[in-house]
C-alpha positions as CSV (number, residue, x, y, z in Angstrom):
1,M,-7.6,-9.7,6.1
2,Y,-6.9,-12.2,8.9
3,T,-6.6,-11.1,12.7
4,H,-4.8,-13.0,15.2
5,Y,-3.5,-12.3,19.0
6,N,0.4,-12.1,19.1
7,A,1.5,-12.9,22.8
8,R,5.0,-11.3,22.2
9,F,3.3,-7.9,21.5
10,E,0.3,-8.6,23.7
11,R,-1.8,-7.2,20.8
12,N,-4.0,-8.3,18.1
13,V,-2.5,-8.3,14.7
14,T,-4.3,-7.7,11.3
15,I,-2.7,-9.1,8.3
16,L,-3.3,-7.1,5.0
17,H,-2.9,-8.6,1.5
18,P,-2.6,-6.8,-1.9
19,G,-5.7,-4.5,-2.5
20,E,-6.6,-4.3,1.3
21,Y,-6.7,-1.6,3.7
22,L,-7.6,-0.8,7.3
23,A,-8.1,2.3,9.5
24,T,-8.6,2.2,13.0
25,R,-8.3,3.7,16.5
26,D,-7.8,0.3,18.2
27,D,-4.4,-0.4,19.9
28,I,-3.7,-3.0,17.4
29,I,-1.0,-4.0,14.8
30,I,-1.5,-4.0,11.2
31,S,0.7,-6.0,9.3
32,T,1.6,-6.8,5.7
33,V,4.2,-8.3,3.5
34,L,5.4,-6.4,0.4
35,G,7.5,-7.1,-2.6
36,S,7.1,-4.7,-5.4
37,C,3.8,-3.4,-3.8
38,I,3.6,-0.2,-1.7
39,A,2.1,0.2,1.9
40,V,1.4,3.8,3.2
41,A,0.9,4.0,6.9
42,L,-1.0,7.2,7.9
43,H,-1.0,8.3,11.4
44,D,-3.1,11.1,13.1
45,A,-1.4,11.9,16.4
46,S,-4.2,14.1,17.7
47,T,-6.8,11.6,17.5
48,G,-4.9,8.2,17.7
49,M,-6.2,7.3,14.4
50,G,-3.9,5.1,12.0
51,G,-4.4,3.1,9.0
52,L,-2.3,1.0,6.4
53,N,-3.0,0.2,2.8
54,H,-1.5,-2.4,0.5
55,F,-1.3,-1.5,-3.4
56,M,0.2,-2.9,-6.3
57,L,-0.4,-0.9,-9.5
58,P,-0.4,2.8,-9.9
59,G,0.7,2.3,-13.7
60,E,3.4,4.3,-15.6
61,L,3.7,7.9,-14.2
62,H,5.3,10.3,-16.7
63,S,3.8,13.4,-15.6
64,R,2.3,15.1,-12.6
65,Q,-1.1,14.5,-14.3
66,F,-1.3,11.1,-12.8
67,F,-4.8,12.0,-11.1
68,E,-6.0,11.9,-14.6
69,E,-4.6,8.8,-16.0
70,E,-6.6,5.7,-16.0
71,S,-3.4,3.8,-15.1
72,G,-3.2,5.6,-11.8
73,R,-6.5,4.1,-10.4
74,Y,-5.3,1.3,-8.2
75,G,-2.8,3.3,-6.1
76,M,-5.3,6.4,-6.3
77,Y,-8.0,4.2,-5.3
78,A,-6.2,2.5,-2.3
79,M,-4.9,6.1,-1.0
80,E,-8.5,7.6,-1.4
81,L,-9.9,4.6,0.6
82,L,-7.7,4.9,3.3
83,I,-7.8,8.7,3.7
84,N,-11.6,8.8,3.5
85,Q,-12.2,5.8,6.1
86,M,-9.7,7.9,8.5
87,L,-11.7,11.2,8.1
88,K,-14.8,9.3,8.6
89,N,-13.6,7.9,11.6
90,G,-12.4,11.3,13.1
91,A,-8.9,11.9,12.0
92,R,-8.0,15.4,10.9
93,R,-6.6,15.8,7.6
94,D,-4.2,18.4,8.5
95,Q,-2.7,16.1,11.1
96,L,-2.0,13.2,9.0
97,T,1.6,12.1,8.4
98,A,2.7,9.3,6.3
99,K,5.1,6.2,6.3
100,V,6.1,4.7,3.0
101,F,7.2,1.0,2.5
102,G,8.0,-1.4,-0.2
103,G,8.7,-1.1,-4.0
104,G,11.3,-3.8,-3.9
105,H,12.4,-5.2,-7.2
106,V,11.2,-8.9,-6.7
107,L,9.3,-9.5,-9.8
108,S,10.8,-10.4,-13.2
109,G,9.7,-9.8,-16.9
110,G,7.5,-7.0,-17.8
111,A,6.6,-6.5,-14.2
112,A,10.3,-5.1,-13.5
113,N,9.0,-1.4,-13.6
114,I,6.1,-1.8,-11.3
115,P,8.2,-0.8,-8.0
116,D,9.6,2.4,-9.4
117,S,6.2,3.4,-10.7
118,N,4.7,2.5,-7.2
119,I,7.4,4.6,-5.3
120,T,6.8,7.4,-7.5
121,F,3.2,7.5,-7.3
122,A,3.3,7.1,-3.5
123,M,5.7,10.0,-3.1
124,E,3.9,12.3,-5.8
125,F,0.4,11.6,-4.2
126,L,1.4,12.5,-0.8
127,E,3.3,15.6,-1.8
128,T,0.3,16.7,-3.6
129,E,-2.2,16.0,-1.0
130,R,0.3,17.9,1.3
131,I,0.8,14.9,3.7
132,P,4.3,14.8,5.2
133,V,6.3,11.7,4.6
134,V,8.0,11.2,7.9
135,S,10.2,8.0,7.2
136,S,10.2,5.6,4.2
137,D,12.1,2.4,3.4
138,V,11.5,2.0,-0.4
139,G,13.3,0.2,-3.6
140,G,16.1,-2.2,-3.4
141,T,15.8,-5.9,-4.1
142,D,14.5,-7.2,-0.9
143,A,10.7,-8.1,0.2
144,R,9.7,-6.5,3.4
145,K,7.4,-7.4,6.5
146,V,6.0,-4.3,8.1
147,L,4.3,-4.4,11.5
148,F,2.7,-0.9,12.0
149,F,1.5,-0.2,15.7
150,V,-1.6,1.9,15.2
151,S,-1.7,3.8,18.6
152,T,2.0,5.1,18.4
153,A,2.6,4.9,14.6
154,R,5.8,2.9,15.5
155,V,6.9,0.5,12.6
156,L,8.8,-2.4,12.9
157,L,10.5,-3.6,9.5
158,K,12.2,-6.9,8.5
159,R,13.8,-7.3,5.0
160,F,14.5,-10.6,3.4
161,G,15.4,-11.7,0.0
162,G,16.3,-15.1,-1.8
163,Q,14.2,-18.0,-1.0
164,K,12.4,-16.5,1.8
165,A,10.9,-13.8,-0.7
166,A,9.7,-16.6,-3.1
167,P,6.1,-16.7,-1.6
168,V,5.8,-13.0,-2.0
169,Q,6.7,-13.3,-5.5
170,R,4.0,-16.0,-6.1
171,E,1.4,-13.9,-4.3
172,E,2.3,-10.8,-6.2
173,Q,2.5,-12.5,-9.5
174,A,-0.9,-14.1,-9.0
175,Y,-2.5,-10.8,-7.9
176,L,-1.0,-8.9,-10.9
177,S,-2.5,-11.9,-13.3
178,R,-6.0,-11.4,-11.7
179,I,-5.7,-7.6,-12.0
180,N,-4.8,-8.2,-16.0
181,T,-7.5,-10.8,-16.4
182,R,-10.0,-8.1,-15.1
183,K,-8.6,-5.6,-17.3
184,R,-8.9,-7.7,-20.3
185,A,-12.5,-8.6,-19.4
186,K,-13.5,-4.9,-18.8
187,K,-12.0,-4.0,-22.3
188,D,-13.6,-7.0,-24.2
189,S,-16.9,-5.9,-22.5
190,D,-16.7,-2.1,-23.1
191,V,-20.0,-0.6,-24.8
192,T,-20.0,1.8,-27.6
193,F,-22.7,4.4,-27.6
194,F,-23.9,5.9,-31.0
């Protein structure tokens, strides 16, 4: 995470990268840039608590059993971290609302199904947790920049594609490579008990 002051909005802006999240009551902006990744913004209007996460891999979701699937751990982990941090800081679960962004088809090759899996995971998770989705901007072929104003839950969103999306593609491809390397290392170091 990186925080800087934005004179235009007269607020601090904290920038999230893949795998990060932030929950706060501070009157700040949380920003992220998404390609195939998903960001879920949660807000509790009764306490002014808000938060945003940024995740890349829920895995393949072929059933409503995603909570039990190993492949769901990344999106699941990101959602649980954000919700638990908000509750710990005083948010009320029954007051949470969500906004969902991302899932653009910006990666190629074997990663082409990631955006649809991400969208499905996010929507099914929120439905299962009974957190209403009050707005969303998902799918398509563009990358997105999201500015989430914590105190009001207002979101400014900008879509962009072509060469402007190239840095997002590179960051997501590098992050995906790191995740796959960790998965292979974990698989190679598994212990068999007998």
